[in-house]
C-alpha positions in Angstrom: 61.7 28.1 4.6 58.2 29.2 5.8 57.6 29.1 9.5 55.0 26.8 10.8 52.3 28.8 12.6 49.2 27.7 14.5 46.4 30.0 15.6 44.9 28.9 19.0 42.7 30.3 21.8 42.8 29.2 25.4 39.7 27.5 26.8 36.9 29.4 28.5 36.2 28.6 32.2 32.7 28.0 30.9 33.7 25.1 28.6 31.2 22.8 30.3 28.4 24.9 28.9 29.5 24.3 25.3 27.0 23.2 22.7 26.5 19.5 22.0 24.3 18.2 19.2 25.2 14.6 18.3 26.5 13.2 21.6 25.2 12.9 25.2 27.2 14.9 27.7 29.5 12.3 29.3 30.4 13.5 32.8 31.3 16.8 34.2 34.0 18.9 32.4 36.9 19.9 34.6 38.0 23.4 33.5 41.3 23.1 35.3 42.1 19.8 33.6 40.9 21.2 30.3 43.4 24.1 30.6 46.2 21.7 31.4 45.3 19.5 28.4 45.2 22.5 26.1 48.6 23.6 27.3 50.0 20.1 26.5 48.4 20.3 23.1 50.3 23.6 22.6 53.5 22.1 24.0 53.2 19.2 21.4 52.8 21.7 18.6 55.8 23.6 19.8 58.0 20.5 20.2 57.1 19.6 16.7 58.4 23.0 15.4 55.2 25.1 15.3 55.0 28.6 16.6 51.8 29.6 18.3 49.7 32.7 17.9 46.9 33.2 20.5 43.6 34.9 19.5 42.2 37.0 22.3 40.3 34.9 24.9 36.5 35.0 24.9 35.7 33.7 28.3 32.0 34.4 27.8 31.9 32.0 24.9 32.0 28.3 26.1 33.1 27.0 22.7 35.7 29.7 22.0 38.6 27.3 22.3 37.4 25.6 19.1 39.1 28.2 17.0 39.0 26.2 13.8 35.4 27.0 13.3 36.0 30.8 13.0 38.3 31.0 10.0 39.3 29.0 6.9 42.7 29.8 5.3 44.0 28.8 1.9 47.0 30.3 0.2 46.9 34.0 1.0 43.2 34.2 1.8 41.5 33.9 5.2 37.7 33.5 5.2 36.0 34.6 8.4 33.2 32.2 9.1 29.6 32.8 10.1 28.5 29.9 12.3 25.3 28.1 11.8 25.0 28.3 15.6 24.2 31.9 16.4 25.5 31.5 19.9 29.0 31.0 18.5 29.2 34.1 16.3 30.7 36.3 19.1 33.8 34.0 18.9 35.0 35.7 15.8 36.3 38.6 18.0 40.0 39.2 17.4 40.4 36.6 14.6 40.5 39.1 11.8 43.3 41.0 13.5 45.2 37.7 14.1 45.2 36.6 10.5 45.7 40.1 9.1 48.9 40.3 11.2 50.2 37.3 9.2 49.5 39.0 5.9 46.3 37.3 4.9 43.7 38.9 2.6 40.4 38.6 4.5 36.9 38.0 3.3 33.7 37.2 5.3 30.8 34.8 5.0 27.6 36.9 5.0 23.9 36.2 5.6 22.2 34.1 4.6 25.4 32.0 4.4 26.6 29.9 7.3 30.0 28.2 7.5 31.9 26.5 10.3 35.6 25.9 9.7 35.2 22.4 11.1 33.1 21.6 8.0 36.0 22.4 5.7 38.5 19.6 4.8 41.3 20.6 2.4 43.9 18.5 0.6 45.8 19.3 -2.5 43.4 21.1 -4.9 40.2 19.9 -3.4 38.2 21.5 -0.7 35.3 19.4 0.7 32.6 21.3 2.7 30.1 19.5 4.9 26.5 20.7 4.4 23.5 19.9 6.5 24.5 21.0 10.0 26.3 24.2 10.8 27.1 25.1 7.1 24.7 25.7 4.3 24.9 25.9 0.5 25.1 29.7 0.5 28.2 29.4 2.7 29.7 26.9 0.3 29.1 29.2 -2.6 30.6 32.2 -0.8 33.7 30.1 0.1 34.0 29.0 -3.5 33.9 32.7 -4.6 36.5 33.7 -2.0 38.9 31.0 -3.3 38.5 31.9 -6.9 42.0 32.1 -8.5 43.4 29.4 -6.2 42.7 26.6 -8.7 40.8 24.5 -6.2 37.6 22.6 -6.5 35.0 23.2 -3.8 32.9 20.1 -3.2 29.8 20.0 -1.0 29.5 16.8 1.1 26.4 15.8 3.1 26.8 15.7 6.9 23.9 14.3 9.0 25.6 12.0 11.5 28.1 14.3 13.2 28.5 18.0 14.1 31.0 18.8 11.3 32.6 17.1 8.3 35.9 16.9 10.2 34.1 15.2 13.1 33.8 12.3 10.6 36.8 12.4 8.3 40.2 14.0 7.9 43.1 13.6 5.5 46.4 11.9 5.9 49.6 13.4 4.4 49.3 11.2 1.3 45.8 12.3 0.7 44.0 9.2 2.0 40.8 10.1 3.9 40.3 8.4 7.2 37.0 8.1 8.9 35.0 6.0 11.4 32.4 4.4 9.1 29.3 4.6 11.3 29.6 8.4 11.3 30.4 8.9 7.6 27.4 9.6 5.4 29.0 8.5 2.1 32.6 7.1 2.1 32.4 6.8 -1.7 32.9 10.6 -2.0 36.7 9.8 -1.6 38.7 7.5 -4.0 41.0 6.5 -1.1 39.0 6.0 2.1 40.6 4.3 5.1 38.3 3.0 7.8 39.6 3.5 11.4 38.4 1.4 14.4 37.7 4.3 16.8 35.6 7.5 16.5 38.4 9.6 18.0 40.7 8.1 15.4 39.0 9.9 12.5 40.7 13.2 13.5 44.3 14.0 12.7 46.3 17.2 12.6 49.0 17.2 10.0 52.3 18.3 11.6 54.5 18.2 8.6 56.0 15.4 6.6 54.8 12.0 7.8 53.9 13.4 11.3 50.3 13.5 12.6 48.7 14.4 15.9 46.0 12.1 17.2 43.8 11.8 20.3 45.1 9.5 23.0 41.6 8.0 23.0 42.4 6.1 19.8 45.3 3.7 20.5 44.2 1.2 17.8 44.1 3.9 15.2 47.5 5.1 16.3 48.9 1.6 15.7 47.2 1.4 12.3 48.7 4.7 11.2 52.1 3.7 12.5 52.0 0.5 10.5 51.4 2.7 7.5 54.6 4.5 8.2 53.3 7.6 9.9 55.0 9.3 12.9 52.1 9.5 15.4 52.0 11.8 18.4 49.0 11.4 20.8 47.6 13.9 23.2 44.9 13.6 25.9 41.9 15.9 25.1 39.3 14.1 27.1 37.7 17.2 28.5 37.2 18.7 25.0 35.8 15.4 23.7 33.1 15.6 26.3 31.7 18.7 24.5 32.1 17.3 20.9 35.7 18.7 20.4 38.6 16.9 18.7 42.3 17.6 17.9 41.5 19.5 14.7 39.1 21.9 16.4 41.8 23.4 18.7 44.0 25.1 16.1 44.2 26.6 12.6 47.5 26.0 10.7 48.7 29.2 9.1 51.5 29.8 6.5 54.5 31.7 7.8 
């Protein structure tokens, strides 16, 4: 059986200076609380059977904890991203070494392409990529080329209402796509779209089987998912949500 591996990076003490684009800053960010919340997130992963690999800290990069944006993995390929926010490109430090240590073949998005991992939603043989904010069509084309031979369809999706595609929608274990309707440009992109009642409820991390990880800020969504037969674990990530983060941003699931 393959090990369950998650790539993470501890938060910078400068988290409060992180970029925000679609939300107003909602109160001061407490770096100490953020670190404790990040550790609880790690503890949840480990209790659920995941081993954790830490990328080197980048304390000068306020958004460095949002490791998902730096690399997209599929099969045996890891694609190093090139953020549409130039301020975030230094966060890629150490990511190549981390994924190469796990046996991935590495490719890179190159100019003029931009791609943030938070814009990439995968399920089955479909890879949806949000276009319009941090990721552009050249980035989508380069990702499609990198994944040639993996028998996947790469589908661009418009994103105008949120920072990343996965800020609006994520996939449940059965392939249903969940999202908070006011933030989804076009729900008809997906055959099975499930509306959730809270913005924070649009983001789930698949933990294996019927288990998902969800923000504690979405109790009604947690109840909805439990009624659908899912095993829901919640975690408080309030300090990261103040700077447009969500549960998916904080890790990249790797094959073991």
